[in-house]
C-alpha positions in Angstrom: -144.5 -14.8 -43.8 -148.1 -14.7 -42.5 -151.1 -13.8 -44.6 -151.5 -10.5 -42.7 -147.9 -9.7 -43.5 -148.4 -10.5 -47.2 -151.4 -8.2 -47.2 -149.3 -5.4 -45.7 -146.8 -5.9 -48.5 -149.6 -5.7 -51.1 -150.9 -2.5 -49.5 -147.5 -1.0 -50.3 -147.6 -2.3 -53.9 -147.7 0.6 -56.4 -150.1 -1.0 -58.8 -152.5 -3.0 -56.6 -152.2 -1.3 -53.2 -155.3 0.8 -53.7 -157.8 -2.1 -54.1 -160.1 -3.2 -51.4 -158.7 -5.1 -48.4 -160.9 -8.1 -49.2 -159.3 -8.5 -52.6 -155.8 -8.1 -51.2 -156.7 -10.8 -48.7 -157.8 -13.1 -51.6 -154.5 -12.6 -53.3 -152.5 -13.2 -50.1 -154.4 -16.5 -49.4 -154.3 -17.9 -52.9 -150.8 -16.8 -53.9 -147.5 -18.4 -53.4 -144.4 -16.4 -52.2 -141.3 -17.0 -54.2 -137.8 -15.8 -53.5 -135.4 -15.7 -56.5 -131.7 -15.3 -56.7 -130.1 -13.1 -59.3 -129.9 -15.0 -62.6 -132.7 -17.4 -61.7 -135.4 -17.9 -64.4 -139.1 -17.3 -63.8 -140.2 -18.6 -67.2 -138.4 -20.2 -70.2 -138.9 -19.4 -73.9 -141.3 -21.8 -75.5 -142.6 -23.2 -72.2 -146.0 -22.5 -70.7 -146.4 -19.3 -68.6 -147.5 -20.7 -65.3 -148.5 -17.7 -63.2 -149.3 -14.0 -62.6 -146.3 -12.6 -60.8 -146.9 -9.7 -58.4 -143.4 -8.3 -57.8 -142.8 -7.2 -54.2 -139.1 -6.4 -54.5 -136.3 -6.8 -56.9 -136.0 -6.6 -60.7 -137.1 -8.9 -63.5 -136.2 -8.7 -67.2 -137.6 -10.4 -70.3 -134.9 -11.4 -72.8 -135.7 -12.4 -76.4 -133.3 -13.6 -79.0 -134.1 -11.8 -82.2 -131.2 -13.0 -84.3 -128.1 -11.6 -82.7 -128.4 -13.0 -79.1 -130.7 -12.3 -76.2 -131.9 -8.7 -75.9 -133.8 -7.3 -72.9 -137.1 -6.0 -74.3 -139.2 -5.4 -71.1 -138.4 -5.1 -67.4 -140.4 -5.1 -64.3 -139.5 -3.8 -60.8 -141.1 -3.8 -57.4 -144.7 -2.5 -57.6 -145.4 -4.0 -61.0 -146.7 -7.3 -62.3 -145.4 -9.8 -64.9 -146.3 -13.2 -66.4 -149.9 -14.3 -67.2 -152.6 -11.6 -67.1 -156.4 -12.0 -67.1 -157.9 -12.6 -70.5 -154.5 -12.6 -72.1 -154.0 -15.0 -75.1 -150.4 -15.6 -73.9 -149.8 -19.3 -73.5 -146.0 -19.8 -73.9 -143.2 -17.4 -73.0 -141.7 -15.5 -76.0 -138.4 -15.4 -74.2 -136.7 -16.0 -70.9 -137.8 -14.0 -67.8 -134.8 -13.7 -65.5 -134.3 -12.1 -62.0 -131.8 -9.3 -62.5 -131.2 -9.1 -58.7 -132.6 -10.9 -55.7 -136.4 -10.8 -56.2 -139.5 -11.5 -54.1 -142.8 -12.1 -55.8 -146.3 -13.4 -55.1 -147.3 -15.9 -57.8 -151.0 -16.5 -58.6 -151.1 -19.8 -60.6 -152.7 -20.0 -64.0 -155.5 -22.3 -62.8 -156.6 -19.7 -60.2 -156.9 -16.7 -62.6 -160.5 -17.5 -63.6 -161.6 -17.5 -59.9 -159.6 -14.3 -59.4 -161.5 -12.5 -62.1 -164.8 -13.5 -60.4 -163.7 -12.6 -56.8 -161.4 -9.6 -57.5 -163.1 -7.1 -59.7 -160.8 -4.2 -58.9 -157.7 -6.3 -59.3 -158.9 -7.6 -62.6 -159.8 -4.2 -64.0 -156.3 -2.9 -63.1 -154.6 -5.9 -64.7 -156.6 -5.7 -67.9 -155.4 -2.1 -68.4 -151.9 -3.2 -67.6 -152.2 -5.9 -70.3 -153.3 -3.3 -72.9 -150.3 -1.1 -72.0 -147.9 -4.0 -72.1 -149.3 -5.0 -75.5 -148.7 -1.5 -76.9 -145.2 -1.4 -75.5 -144.4 -4.9 -76.7 -145.7 -4.2 -80.2 -143.8 -1.0 -80.5 -140.6 -2.8 -79.4 -141.2 -5.6 -81.9 -141.7 -3.2 -84.8 -138.7 -1.1 -83.8 -136.4 -4.1 -83.5 -137.6 -5.7 -86.7 -137.0 -2.4 -88.5 -133.5 -2.3 -87.2 -132.9 -5.8 -88.2 -134.3 -5.1 -91.7 -132.1 -2.0 -91.9 -129.1 -4.0 -91.0 -129.7 -6.6 -93.7 -130.5 -3.9 -96.2 -127.4 -1.9 -95.4 -125.2 -5.0 -95.8 -126.7 -5.7 -99.2 -126.5 -2.1 -100.3 -122.8 -1.8 -99.2 -122.1 -4.8 -101.5 -124.3 -3.5 -104.3 -122.8 0.0 -104.3 -119.2 -1.1 -103.8 -118.9 -2.7 -107.2 -119.8 0.3 -109.3 -117.9 2.6 -107.0 -114.8 0.4 -107.3 -115.2 0.3 -111.1 -115.3 4.1 -111.2 -112.1 4.3 -109.1 -110.3 1.8 -111.4 -111.5 3.5 -114.6 -110.5 7.0 -113.3 -107.0 5.7 -112.4 -106.6 4.1 -115.9 -107.8 7.3 -117.6 -104.8 9.2 -116.2 -102.4 6.8 -118.0 -104.5 6.7 -121.2 -104.6 10.5 -121.5 -100.8 10.6 -121.0 -100.4 8.0 -123.8 -102.7 10.0 -126.1 -100.7 13.2 -125.4 -97.4 11.4 -126.2 -98.8 10.0 -129.5 -100.2 13.4 -130.4 -96.8 15.0 -129.9 -95.2 12.4 -132.2 -97.7 13.0 -134.9 -97.3 16.7 -134.6 -93.6 16.4 -135.3 -94.2 14.4 -138.5 -95.3 16.2 -141.7 -98.3 14.1 -142.8 -99.9 14.2 -146.2 -103.6 14.6 -146.7 -103.9 10.9 -147.7 -102.0 9.9 -144.6 -104.3 12.0 -142.3 -107.3 10.5 -144.1 -106.1 7.0 -143.4 -105.4 7.8 -139.7 -108.9 9.3 -139.5 -110.5 6.2 -141.0 -108.8 4.0 -138.4 -109.8 6.4 -135.6 -113.5 6.4 -136.8 -113.5 2.6 -137.0 -112.3 2.5 -133.4 -114.9 5.0 -132.2 -117.8 3.1 -133.8 -116.8 -0.3 -132.4 -119.7 -2.4 -131.0 -119.0 -6.0 -131.7 -116.2 -6.3 -129.2 -118.7 -6.2 -126.3 -120.4 -9.4 -127.7 -117.3 -11.5 -128.1 -116.7 -14.5 -125.9 -113.4 -15.1 -124.0 -112.0 -17.4 -126.7 -112.9 -15.1 -129.5 -111.4 -12.2 -127.6 -108.2 -14.1 -127.0 -107.9 -15.0 -130.7 -108.5 -11.3 -131.6 -105.7 -10.2 -129.3 -103.3 -12.7 -130.9 -104.2 -11.4 -134.3 -103.6 -7.8 -133.3 -100.4 -8.7 -131.6 -99.2 -10.5 -134.7 -100.0 -7.5 -136.9 -98.2 -5.1 -134.6 -95.1 -7.4 -134.4 -95.1 -7.8 -138.2 -95.0 -4.1 -138.6 -92.3 -3.6 -136.0 -94.6 -1.9 -133.5 -95.0 -2.3 -129.7 -97.4 -5.2 -128.9 -98.6 -3.6 -125.6 -101.5 -2.0 -127.5 -102.8 -5.4 -128.8 -105.5 -5.7 -126.1 -106.8 -2.2 -126.7 -107.1 -2.8 -130.5 -108.7 -6.2 -129.7 -111.4 -4.4 -127.8 -112.5 -2.7 -131.1 -113.9 -4.3 -134.2 -111.4 -2.5 -136.5 -111.0 -4.7 -139.5 -107.6 -5.9 -140.6 -108.1 -4.1 -143.9 -108.1 -0.7 -142.1 -104.8 -1.5 -140.5 -103.3 -2.7 -143.7 -104.5 0.4 -145.5 -103.0 2.6 -142.7 -99.6 0.7 -143.0 -99.6 1.3 -146.8 -99.9 5.1 -146.2 -97.9 5.6 -143.0 -94.7 4.0 -141.8 -92.1 4.2 -139.2 -92.6 6.3 -136.1 -95.7 7.9 -137.5 -97.4 4.5 -138.0 -96.7 3.5 -134.3 -98.0 6.9 -133.1 -101.1 6.6 -135.3 -102.0 3.1 -134.1 -101.2 4.1 -130.5 -103.4 7.2 -130.8 -106.3 5.3 -132.2 -106.1 2.5 -129.7 -105.7 4.8 -126.7 -108.6 7.0 -128.0 -110.8 3.9 -128.1 -109.7 2.9 -124.6 -110.5 6.3 -123.3 -114.0 6.2 -124.7 -114.5 2.8 -123.3 -113.4 3.9 -119.8 -115.6 6.9 -119.8 -118.6 4.8 -120.9 -117.9 2.4 -118.0 -117.7 5.3 -115.6 -121.0 6.6 -116.9 -122.6 3.1 -116.6 -121.3 2.6 -113.1 -122.5 6.1 -112.1 -126.0 5.3 -113.5 -126.1 2.1 -111.4 -125.3 4.0 -108.3 -127.9 6.7 -109.1 -130.5 4.0 -109.9 -129.8 2.2 -106.6 -130.1 5.4 -104.6 -133.4 6.1 -106.3 -134.6 2.6 -105.6 -133.6 2.9 -101.9 -135.3 6.3 -101.6 -138.4 4.8 -103.1 -138.2 1.7 -100.9 -137.7 3.6 -97.6 -140.1 6.4 -98.6 -137.6 8.5 -96.6 -138.5 11.8 -98.1 -142.2 11.6 -97.4 -144.4 11.5 -94.3 -145.9 8.2 -93.4 -149.4 9.0 -94.5 -151.9 7.1 -96.5 -151.8 7.8 -100.3 -152.3 6.3 -103.7 -149.6 3.7 -104.2 -148.2 2.5 -107.6 -147.3 -1.1 -106.7 -145.3 -1.7 -109.9 -142.8 1.0 -109.0 -142.5 0.0 -105.4 -142.1 -3.7 -106.2 -139.4 -2.8 -108.6 -137.6 -0.8 -105.9 -137.8 -3.6 -103.4 -136.4 -6.1 -105.9 -133.6 -3.7 -106.7 -132.5 -3.2 -103.1 -132.5 -7.0 -102.6 -130.6 -7.6 -105.8 -127.3 -8.2 -103.9 -128.8 -11.0 -101.8 -130.5 -12.6 -104.9 -127.2 -12.5 -106.8 -125.3 -14.0 -103.9 -127.7 -16.9 -103.8 -127.9 -17.2 -107.6 -131.6 -16.7 -107.5 -133.5 -15.1 -110.3 -136.3 -12.8 -109.2 -139.0 -12.2 -111.9 -141.6 -9.5 -111.7 -144.9 -9.9 -113.6 -147.2 -6.9 -113.4 -150.6 -6.7 -115.1 -150.7 -3.9 -117.7 -152.3 -0.8 -116.4 -152.6 -2.3 -112.9 -154.8 -0.2 -110.6 -153.1 1.6 -107.8 -153.9 0.8 -104.2 -154.5 3.2 -101.3 -152.3 2.7 -98.2 -149.1 3.5 -96.4 -146.3 3.1 -99.0 -143.5 2.6 -96.5 -145.4 -0.1 -94.6 -146.3 -1.9 -97.9 -142.6 -1.8 -98.9 -141.7 -3.4 -95.6 -144.3 -6.1 -96.5 -142.7 -6.7 -99.9 -139.2 -6.7 -98.4 -140.1 -9.3 -95.8 -141.9 -11.6 -98.2 -139.3 -11.5 -101.0 -136.5 -11.8 -98.5 -138.1 -14.9 -97.1 -138.5 -16.3 -100.6 -134.8 -15.7 -101.2 -134.0 -17.5 -97.9 -135.8 -20.6 -99.4 -132.7 -21.1 -101.6 -130.6 -23.6 -99.8 -126.9 -24.1 -100.6 -126.4 -26.0 -103.8 -130.0 -25.6 -104.8 -131.6 -23.5 -107.5 -134.7 -21.5 -106.5 -136.7 -19.2 -108.6 -138.7 -16.3 -107.1 -141.6 -14.9 -109.1 -143.7 -11.9 -108.0 -147.0 -11.4 -109.7 -149.3 -8.4 -109.3 -152.8 -8.4 -110.8 -156.3 -7.1 -110.1 -159.1 -9.3 -108.9 -162.5 -7.5 -108.7 -162.0 -4.7 -106.3 -158.7 -5.9 -104.9 -155.2 -6.0 -106.1 -153.4 -9.3 -105.4 -149.7 -9.6 -105.1 -148.3 -13.1 -105.0 -144.8 -14.0 -104.1 -143.9 -17.5 -105.3 -140.8 -19.6 -104.7 -140.0 -23.2 -105.6 -138.0 -23.9 -102.4 -138.6 -26.7 -99.9 -142.0 -25.3 -98.9 -143.7 -25.2 -95.4 -144.3 -28.5 -93.6 -148.0 -29.3 -93.1 -147.7 -29.5 -89.3 -146.5 -25.9 -88.9 -148.5 -24.0 -91.6 -151.0 -22.7 -89.1 -148.2 -21.3 -86.9 -146.1 -19.4 -89.4 -147.8 -16.0 -88.7 -147.4 -16.4 -84.9 -145.0 -14.0 -83.2 -141.5 -15.4 -82.6 -142.2 -18.6 -84.6 -139.5 -19.3 -87.1 -138.1 -22.2 -89.1 -134.8 -20.5 -89.7 -131.6 -21.6 -87.8 -130.8 -19.9 -84.5 -129.4 -16.4 -85.2 -130.9 -16.2 -88.7 -134.5 -15.4 -87.9 -136.5 -13.6 -85.3 -139.9 -15.1 -86.0 -141.4 -11.5 -86.3 -141.3 -11.0 -90.1 -144.6 -12.7 -91.0 -146.3 -11.5 -87.9 -145.4 -7.9 -88.8 -146.4 -8.5 -92.4 -149.9 -9.5 -91.2 -150.2 -6.5 -88.9 -149.1 -4.0 -91.5 -151.5 -5.4 -94.0 -154.4 -5.1 -91.5 -153.4 -1.5 -91.0 -153.7 -1.1 -94.8 -157.1 -3.0 -95.0 -155.4 -5.9 -96.6 -154.6 -9.5 -95.8 -152.1 -12.3 -96.5 -152.5 -16.1 -96.9 -150.1 -19.0 -97.4 -151.1 -21.2 -100.3 -149.1 -24.4 -101.1 -149.0 -25.7 -104.6 -147.2 -28.8 -105.8 -143.5 -27.8 -105.7 -144.3 -24.2 -105.0 -145.0 -21.9 -102.1 -147.2 -18.8 -102.5 -147.7 -15.9 -100.1 -150.8 -14.1 -101.4 -151.4 -10.5 -100.4 -154.6 -8.7 -101.2 -155.2 -4.9 -100.9 -158.2 -2.7 -101.8 -158.0 -0.8 -105.1 -157.7 3.0 -104.5 -161.1 4.5 -104.3 -162.8 1.3 -103.3 -162.7 1.8 -99.5 -165.9 2.9 -97.9 -165.9 6.6 -96.9 
């Protein structure tokens, strides 16, 4: 294709067709025509971006692997430009640029861009505006995808965290049906027997002893087994059904109370009295477990609501860091438990609030603590400590872990977009980049500090009321 023909193609280009003929001629004479088949790569992730690509026909997509396989994040068609742009800080490709169909483009090599900015003012002006639009689009896409990824990890953890108390409630409710039936049967037996006042008093004393039981919760497995054997022996010695031994063992009813009851009541009435007391104790225990499990679910819902800030608009406000850090740790509890990691929160008494966007700050804490939990390798024990304290007119939140740390040769790259030390499919390389961006939006900052045997991510934020008007 001749230079004149290339100029004619550029005149029809949607983005650059309006510039002066002399600048189009410069592009035509300094560019290289390339024809790409469908599936052919223009640039490869991690490799240097070599050129500005003026797309004359066809369709190009940028694919980035953000943890679950390649995803198309941006696409360009005929009349648009891709690749290196003037004054851009882009050096290496964040993903693979692939021709989606047969594509024709005019490539301006990287080493000619400086000359282009000097010779082609109109082209440069258009491309700078294009770069700004692309940056906004790319940033929006990054934030959206990172939020979806965070939501996916959060949902998985919450499903596990909520499943345990929900299953406990279901089990306890099912057992309650049988226990209530047992209690009704025992009550009918006692109703048929004419009991004296002394006998009723003995039964009441056993029942009260069952109701006030507390020590059973503190017994170890061996102590509990021994207790069950003792209760079983007593029931057998008195000719009673031993199936209630485990329920009696869950109480701290002393043997003296049982002996006293046996001295006052005998036969069918004794069996019914013991059964009624044991079942009553079991019913109270089951209702207590249901109440505890329900409270766990309620507390988790409250923590998630506070973490996501879902019931409030995303506006700047006074933020209580203690409450929000607690919520973040609560929603990540399942992951910490799975990795056998203990997360400790140390908050300075009467810590000053900060002023910022609560939902954004929660995303910061979520990313940093999640990364600290990821520092726990299989078979290794890692402790995570979160410390919040005031330093002059700033509040400093430090997330410590005693994992393997960050190698010296990559410490200056960890905040770069798409840079990750995690295995393929487990990290996007966006978490720390987004942490830094969100903190800048909240007039804060973040630093990596390495201590002997310990890694610290140190966040600083302005105390509420300390920002200039």
